[in-house]
C-alpha positions as CSV (number, residue, x, y, z in Angstrom):
1,M,136.4,77.8,79.1
2,I,134.5,77.2,76.0
3,K,137.0,78.5,73.1
4,T,136.5,78.4,69.4
5,L,139.3,76.7,67.5
6,N,137.7,78.4,64.4
7,P,138.2,82.3,64.3
8,D,136.1,82.5,61.4
9,F,133.4,80.1,62.9
10,K,130.6,82.2,61.6
11,N,131.4,81.9,58.1
12,T,131.9,78.4,58.7
13,I,128.7,78.1,59.8
14,L,126.8,80.1,57.1
15,E,128.6,77.9,54.7
16,K,127.4,74.8,56.0
17,L,123.8,76.5,56.3
18,E,123.8,77.3,52.6
19,R,124.1,73.5,51.8
20,Q,121.5,72.3,54.5
21,T,118.5,71.4,52.7
22,F,116.8,69.6,55.2
23,M,116.3,73.0,57.0
24,K,115.1,74.7,54.3
25,F,112.7,72.0,53.4
26,I,111.1,72.2,57.3
27,G,111.5,75.7,57.1
28,F,114.0,76.5,60.0
29,R,116.1,79.3,60.1
30,V,119.2,80.4,62.4
31,T,118.7,83.8,64.1
32,N,121.7,84.1,66.1
33,I,125.6,82.5,65.7
34,A,127.7,82.9,68.9
35,E,130.7,81.1,69.9
36,G,129.6,77.8,71.5
37,R,125.7,78.7,70.8
38,I,123.3,78.7,68.2
39,E,119.6,79.9,68.3
40,G,116.9,79.8,65.6
41,E,113.1,79.4,64.7
42,L,110.6,77.6,62.8
43,T,107.2,79.1,62.0
44,L,105.0,76.1,62.4
45,Q,102.4,74.7,59.7
46,E,100.0,72.1,59.5
47,E,102.6,69.5,58.6
48,H,104.9,70.0,61.6
49,K,101.7,69.1,63.7
50,Q,100.3,66.0,64.9
51,H,96.9,65.3,66.5
52,K,95.2,67.8,68.7
53,G,97.5,70.4,66.8
54,F,100.6,69.7,69.1
55,V,103.9,70.2,67.2
56,H,105.4,66.6,66.6
57,G,107.8,65.1,68.8
58,G,110.0,64.1,66.2
59,L,110.4,67.9,64.8
60,T,111.0,68.9,68.6
61,A,114.2,66.4,68.4
62,T,115.1,67.5,64.9
63,L,115.3,71.0,66.1
64,A,117.2,70.3,69.4
65,D,119.7,68.2,67.1
66,I,120.2,71.0,64.7
67,V,120.8,73.9,67.1
68,A,123.1,71.5,69.5
69,G,125.2,70.1,66.3
70,F,125.7,73.9,65.1
71,A,126.9,74.8,68.7
72,A,129.8,72.3,68.5
73,V,130.5,73.1,64.8
74,S,131.1,76.7,66.0
75,L,134.0,75.5,68.4
76,V,136.2,73.0,66.0
77,P,138.7,73.8,63.7
78,K,138.2,74.8,60.3
79,G,137.3,71.8,57.9
80,H,136.4,69.5,61.0
81,H,132.7,67.9,61.4
82,V,130.5,67.0,64.3
83,V,128.1,64.2,64.1
84,T,125.5,63.0,66.7
85,V,126.5,60.3,69.0
86,E,123.8,60.9,71.8
87,L,120.3,62.4,71.9
88,K,118.1,62.7,74.9
89,V,115.1,64.9,74.7
90,S,112.6,65.2,77.6
91,Y,109.5,66.4,76.4
92,L,108.1,68.9,79.2
93,N,104.8,70.4,77.7
94,P,102.7,69.9,74.6
95,G,103.9,72.3,71.9
96,V,101.0,74.5,70.8
97,G,101.2,77.9,68.9
98,D,102.9,79.6,66.2
99,I,106.6,79.6,66.4
100,L,109.1,77.1,67.4
101,L,112.3,78.7,69.1
102,A,115.6,76.7,69.2
103,K,118.5,77.0,71.5
104,G,121.7,75.2,71.5
105,Y,124.8,75.8,73.7
106,V,127.9,73.9,74.3
107,L,128.1,72.8,78.4
108,K,131.7,71.3,78.0
109,Q,134.1,71.3,75.2
110,G,136.6,68.5,74.3
111,R,138.7,67.8,71.6
112,Q,137.1,64.9,70.6
113,L,133.7,65.3,72.0
114,N,131.3,68.4,72.7
115,F,128.6,67.8,75.5
116,C,125.6,70.1,74.5
117,E,121.8,71.3,75.7
118,A,119.3,72.5,73.7
119,E,116.0,74.2,74.8
120,I,112.8,74.1,72.4
121,Y,109.9,76.8,73.2
122,C,106.9,77.2,71.5
123,K,105.4,81.0,71.2
124,K,101.5,81.6,70.7
125,G,100.7,85.1,69.1
126,E,102.4,87.7,71.8
127,E,102.4,85.2,74.9
128,E,105.7,84.5,76.6
129,P,107.2,81.4,75.2
130,V,106.4,78.1,76.8
131,L,109.8,75.6,77.1
132,I,108.3,72.6,75.5
133,A,111.7,70.4,75.5
134,K,115.3,70.1,76.9
135,A,117.8,68.1,75.0
136,T,121.4,66.5,76.0
137,T,123.3,65.9,73.3
138,T,127.2,64.5,72.9
139,M,128.6,65.5,69.6
140,A,131.8,63.8,68.2
141,T,134.3,65.8,65.9
142,I,135.1,64.4,62.9
143,Y,138.6,64.8,61.6
144,P,139.8,65.4,58.1
145,A,140.8,62.2,56.3
146,P,144.8,62.8,55.5
147,L,145.8,63.0,51.8
């Protein structure tokens, strides 16, 4: 059973988001925070795309890493952090659209490791979102240094 060790996890994540310069730089914003689950979106710009207008694979992997990481952060004790130990992305469809939707969630919670998954969707206009990538990640808990 997945259970947060930080009853104030939403505020912890909101504080961390304020310091996320890179996320602000690329334009990614979190839209939903829940215990063991994070969702967000990014309005696509030309700089997010590669040849033929497809979403850049590096951006797709970055979003998967972000949402999986914050899903893990929602479960660890206050003052603890997580780092990515492993990230595997499977690209399923080319990303063509206006908005990327990213969902990250914890599959298995542990004291030192959280096993997570992420799904990245591309949405074009009023069409249904298309799943363009799935990722599996392992997030390690980093404990605060003793004083």
